[in-house]
C-alpha positions as CSV (number, residue, x, y, z in Angstrom):
1,M,-12.8,-31.1,-21.1
2,V,-9.3,-30.2,-20.2
3,M,-9.1,-27.7,-17.3
4,T,-6.4,-25.0,-17.0
5,K,-5.3,-22.4,-14.3
6,R,-6.2,-18.9,-15.4
7,N,-7.5,-15.7,-14.6
8,I,-11.4,-15.7,-14.2
9,I,-14.1,-13.6,-12.6
10,K,-15.0,-14.2,-8.9
11,I,-18.3,-12.8,-7.4
12,D,-18.7,-12.0,-3.6
13,E,-22.3,-13.1,-3.0
14,D,-22.2,-11.2,0.5
15,K,-21.4,-8.0,-1.2
16,C,-23.6,-8.4,-4.4
17,I,-26.8,-6.6,-4.3
18,G,-28.2,-8.0,-7.7
19,C,-28.4,-4.5,-9.4
20,G,-27.2,-6.2,-12.7
21,L,-25.1,-3.3,-13.7
22,C,-22.2,-5.5,-14.5
23,I,-24.3,-7.6,-17.0
24,P,-24.5,-5.3,-20.0
25,N,-20.7,-4.7,-19.6
26,C,-20.0,-8.4,-20.1
27,P,-20.5,-8.7,-23.9
28,E,-19.5,-12.3,-23.7
29,G,-22.6,-13.2,-21.8
30,A,-21.0,-14.7,-18.9
31,L,-22.9,-13.2,-16.2
32,Q,-26.8,-13.6,-15.2
33,I,-28.9,-12.6,-12.3
34,I,-30.0,-16.0,-10.7
35,D,-31.8,-16.0,-7.2
36,G,-31.2,-12.3,-6.9
37,K,-27.5,-12.5,-7.2
38,V,-25.1,-12.2,-10.3
39,R,-23.5,-15.5,-11.1
40,L,-20.8,-16.5,-13.6
41,V,-22.9,-19.0,-15.7
42,S,-20.0,-20.4,-17.7
43,D,-16.2,-20.4,-17.3
44,L,-16.0,-20.9,-21.0
45,F,-17.6,-17.5,-21.6
46,C,-15.4,-15.5,-19.2
47,D,-12.0,-14.3,-20.7
48,G,-10.9,-13.0,-17.1
49,L,-10.1,-9.5,-18.3
50,G,-12.4,-7.7,-15.9
51,A,-14.5,-5.3,-18.1
52,C,-17.4,-5.6,-15.7
53,I,-15.4,-4.9,-12.3
54,G,-15.5,-1.1,-12.6
55,H,-19.4,-1.3,-13.1
56,C,-20.1,-2.9,-10.0
57,P,-21.1,-0.3,-7.0
58,E,-20.4,-2.7,-4.2
59,G,-17.1,-3.9,-5.1
60,A,-18.4,-7.5,-5.4
61,I,-16.4,-8.6,-8.4
62,S,-12.7,-9.4,-8.5
63,I,-10.3,-11.5,-10.6
64,E,-8.8,-14.7,-9.3
65,E,-6.5,-17.4,-10.6
66,R,-8.1,-20.7,-10.5
67,T,-8.5,-24.0,-12.5
68,A,-11.3,-23.4,-15.0
69,E,-12.5,-24.5,-18.3
70,P,-10.4,-22.8,-21.1
71,Y,-12.0,-19.8,-22.5
72,D,-13.5,-20.5,-25.9
73,E,-13.8,-17.6,-28.2
74,R,-15.9,-19.5,-30.8
75,Q,-18.5,-20.5,-28.4
76,V,-18.6,-16.9,-27.0
77,M,-19.2,-15.7,-30.5
78,N,-22.0,-18.1,-31.1
79,N,-23.6,-16.7,-27.8
80,I,-22.8,-13.1,-28.8
81,I,-24.3,-12.8,-32.3
82,K,-27.7,-13.6,-30.9
83,A,-27.5,-10.2,-29.2
84,G,-26.8,-8.1,-32.3
85,K,-24.3,-6.2,-34.0
86,K,-23.7,-3.7,-31.1
87,T,-23.0,-6.3,-28.7
88,I,-20.7,-8.0,-31.3
89,L,-18.8,-4.7,-31.7
90,A,-18.4,-4.1,-28.0
91,H,-16.9,-7.6,-27.8
92,L,-14.4,-7.0,-30.5
93,N,-13.4,-3.6,-29.1
94,H,-12.9,-5.5,-25.7
95,L,-10.6,-7.8,-27.1
96,K,-8.6,-5.1,-29.0
97,E,-8.3,-2.8,-26.1
98,H,-6.6,-5.6,-24.0
99,G,-4.3,-6.7,-26.9
100,E,-6.0,-10.1,-27.1
101,H,-5.0,-10.4,-30.9
102,G,-5.2,-14.2,-30.9
103,Y,-8.9,-14.3,-29.6
104,L,-9.7,-11.1,-31.8
105,K,-8.5,-13.0,-35.1
106,E,-10.7,-15.9,-34.0
107,A,-13.6,-13.8,-33.6
108,L,-13.3,-12.0,-37.1
109,V,-12.7,-15.2,-38.7
110,F,-16.0,-16.7,-37.1
111,L,-17.9,-13.6,-38.4
112,K,-16.6,-14.1,-41.8
113,E,-17.6,-17.7,-41.8
114,K,-21.1,-16.5,-40.8
115,H,-21.3,-13.8,-43.2
116,I,-21.8,-11.2,-40.4
117,D,-20.3,-7.7,-41.3
118,V,-19.7,-5.2,-38.6
119,P,-18.1,-1.7,-38.7
120,F,-15.0,-2.6,-36.7
121,N,-11.6,-1.1,-37.1
122,E,-8.9,-3.6,-36.8
123,Q,-6.1,-1.1,-36.4
124,P,-4.1,-1.5,-33.2
125,I,-4.7,1.2,-30.6
126,H,-2.0,2.7,-28.2
127,H,-3.4,4.3,-25.1
128,T,-1.8,7.4,-23.9
129,H,-3.8,7.7,-20.9
130,P,-5.9,5.4,-18.8
131,V,-9.2,4.0,-20.4
132,T,-12.4,4.2,-18.3
133,C,-13.7,0.7,-18.5
134,G,-12.6,-2.4,-16.6
135,C,-9.9,-2.6,-14.0
136,P,-7.5,0.3,-14.3
137,S,-4.7,-1.9,-12.7
138,A,-4.9,-4.4,-15.5
139,K,-5.9,-2.3,-18.5
140,M,-3.2,-2.6,-21.3
141,Q,-1.4,0.5,-22.3
142,D,1.4,0.7,-24.9
143,F,3.4,3.9,-25.2
144,T,6.4,2.3,-26.7
145,N,6.4,4.8,-29.6
146,E,5.9,8.0,-27.5
147,K,8.9,10.5,-27.7
148,K,10.7,10.5,-24.3
149,E,11.8,13.9,-23.0
150,E,15.6,14.4,-22.3
151,G,16.8,15.2,-18.5
152,D,17.0,18.8,-17.6
153,D,19.8,21.0,-16.0
154,Q,18.3,20.3,-12.5
155,G,19.2,16.5,-13.2
156,T,15.6,15.3,-13.7
157,R,15.5,12.2,-15.6
158,P,12.7,10.8,-17.8
159,S,11.0,7.5,-17.3
160,H,11.8,4.8,-19.8
161,L,8.7,3.0,-19.0
162,R,7.0,1.8,-22.2
163,Q,3.9,0.1,-20.9
164,W,1.3,-0.6,-18.4
165,P,0.8,-2.9,-16.5
166,V,4.1,-4.2,-15.3
167,Q,3.5,-6.8,-12.5
168,L,3.8,-10.2,-14.0
169,H,0.5,-11.5,-12.8
170,L,-1.3,-8.7,-14.7
171,V,0.6,-8.3,-17.7
172,P,-0.7,-10.0,-20.8
173,P,2.4,-11.9,-22.4
174,I,1.2,-11.5,-26.1
175,A,0.7,-7.7,-25.8
176,P,2.3,-5.6,-28.5
177,Y,4.8,-4.2,-26.4
178,Y,6.5,-7.6,-26.1
179,Q,6.2,-8.8,-29.5
180,Q,9.8,-9.4,-30.8
181,K,11.3,-7.0,-28.1
182,D,14.3,-7.3,-25.7
183,V,12.5,-7.8,-22.3
184,L,13.7,-7.1,-18.7
185,L,12.3,-9.5,-15.9
186,T,13.3,-7.9,-12.6
187,A,12.6,-8.5,-9.0
188,D,10.5,-5.9,-7.2
189,C,13.4,-4.5,-5.1
190,V,15.7,-3.9,-7.9
191,G,14.4,-0.6,-9.2
192,Y,14.8,0.7,-5.5
193,A,18.4,-0.2,-5.1
194,L,19.8,1.0,-8.4
195,G,19.9,4.6,-8.7
196,D,20.2,4.7,-12.5
197,F,17.8,1.6,-13.2
198,H,15.8,3.5,-15.9
199,K,18.7,5.0,-17.9
200,Q,21.2,1.9,-17.7
201,Y,18.8,-1.1,-17.6
202,L,15.2,-0.4,-18.6
203,K,15.7,2.0,-21.5
204,G,14.7,0.4,-24.8
205,K,13.1,-2.6,-23.2
206,S,9.6,-4.0,-22.2
207,I,9.3,-5.0,-18.5
208,A,7.8,-7.6,-16.0
209,I,8.4,-7.4,-12.3
210,A,7.8,-10.0,-9.6
211,C,8.8,-11.0,-6.2
212,P,9.9,-14.8,-6.1
213,K,9.5,-14.8,-2.2
214,L,6.1,-13.1,-1.6
215,D,4.1,-13.7,-4.9
216,K,1.6,-16.6,-4.9
217,N,0.7,-18.8,-7.9
218,Q,4.0,-18.7,-9.3
219,D,3.2,-21.6,-11.8
220,I,1.4,-18.9,-13.9
221,Y,4.7,-17.0,-13.9
222,Q,6.2,-20.1,-15.6
223,E,3.3,-20.2,-18.1
224,K,3.7,-16.5,-18.9
225,I,7.4,-16.7,-19.5
226,T,6.8,-19.5,-21.9
227,T,4.4,-17.7,-23.7
228,L,6.7,-14.6,-24.0
229,I,9.3,-16.8,-25.6
230,N,7.2,-19.0,-27.8
231,D,4.2,-16.7,-28.8
232,A,5.5,-13.1,-28.4
233,K,8.9,-14.2,-29.6
234,I,10.9,-11.9,-27.4
235,K,14.6,-11.5,-28.7
236,T,16.3,-11.6,-25.4
237,L,15.4,-12.0,-21.6
238,T,17.4,-10.1,-18.8
239,V,16.6,-11.4,-15.4
240,M,17.6,-8.9,-12.5
241,T,17.7,-10.1,-8.9
242,M,19.0,-9.0,-5.6
243,E,21.7,-10.6,-3.8
244,V,19.6,-12.1,-1.1
245,P,19.1,-15.9,-1.5
246,C,15.2,-15.9,-1.9
247,C,15.5,-13.7,-4.7
248,Q,17.2,-16.2,-6.8
249,G,13.8,-17.9,-7.4
250,L,13.1,-15.6,-10.1
251,L,16.1,-16.9,-12.3
252,L,15.0,-20.6,-11.4
253,L,11.5,-19.8,-12.8
254,V,13.0,-18.6,-15.9
255,K,15.2,-21.7,-16.4
256,Q,12.1,-24.1,-15.4
257,A,10.1,-22.1,-17.9
258,T,12.7,-22.5,-20.7
259,T,12.5,-26.4,-20.3
260,H,9.1,-26.2,-22.0
261,T,9.9,-23.5,-24.8
262,K,10.2,-24.4,-28.4
263,R,12.5,-21.4,-29.0
264,K,15.9,-20.8,-27.4
265,I,16.8,-17.0,-26.7
266,P,19.7,-15.3,-25.0
267,I,19.1,-15.0,-21.3
268,K,21.3,-12.7,-19.0
269,S,21.3,-12.8,-15.3
270,I,22.2,-9.6,-13.4
271,V,22.6,-9.8,-9.7
272,V,22.4,-6.5,-7.7
273,G,23.9,-6.0,-4.2
274,I,21.6,-4.2,-1.4
275,K,23.8,-1.0,-1.8
276,G,23.1,-0.7,-5.4
277,N,26.1,-2.2,-6.9
278,I,26.3,-4.9,-9.6
279,L,27.7,-8.1,-8.3
280,K,27.6,-10.3,-11.2
281,E,26.4,-10.2,-14.9
282,E,26.4,-13.1,-17.2
283,W,24.8,-14.9,-19.8
284,V,23.0,-18.2,-18.6
C-alpha cells in the first residue's frame, strides 16, 4: 500500500470518555468504540474532513496531517451500503458539502454499478451562512456569485472575499471557487500592509493565505498548489509577499510546485514593502 501525507482524524485518548456521540456522525464508518475509547479503525475510511469533530463534548477529536493510507472511496462505499440508504445519503451529502466532487463522482458510480438508488440531489450548493456540522474553520463556503455592496459616502468599502476557508492548510484545492479561476496566493501580513488590498488585489480572485516562515508541514502546500494548477485548472496565480527575506519562501514553494505540474500557467510575483508600497511586480 502506498502511503501519503494527508489530513486525518486524531483522537486524544486522555480526553475521550467513550460516549460514542461522534460515531453516528462518521457515515464512512471509520470510528468504533474499543476498550471504552473511540478509535480510528481504518485510515482507508477516514476522509479527514472532520464531520465528527463538532459532536465530541470533550474536544477529544482534531485533524492532523500525517502519513496514512490513502482514503479509498470505493472501500468506504462498500462499507456504507451495509448500513442502509439513510447512511448512504448522509455520506453523499457530506462529500457534497465539502466540495469533494471527485469522491462524490466515485460514490455515485459505485451506487450505479450496484443498482442502488437513493434520493440524492447532485446540484452543487453555495453556503451563504456557516453550516452547523463538522469543524467551522474548515467548512467550505462558496459565495462567489453573491452580489457585492458598493462603498458608501462615509468611505466604507465592501469585502471582496468570495470563499471560506482561506488558509492554505484548510482550503480544499478542488473547491468550486478555484475551478478555472484567477487565484491570489498571499503571505499573511500582506493584507495588513496594503490599505486597498481588497479593492486592488483581491477583487475578482479566489484566495489562499500562508506564512512561509511560521507554518508547518509546507510540503502539503506544494501538493495543494500542484492540485490547483493540474486539477482545478486555475487560470493565473498571483503570489504576494512582503519584502522581508523569510517571506520569499512562498514564491519558492510555488516554483518548486510547478516543477511537478502538467500544466503551465501565468504566475505573477508582487513584493510589498512594510510601509504598504509595491516594490516589485513581475511575471515569473
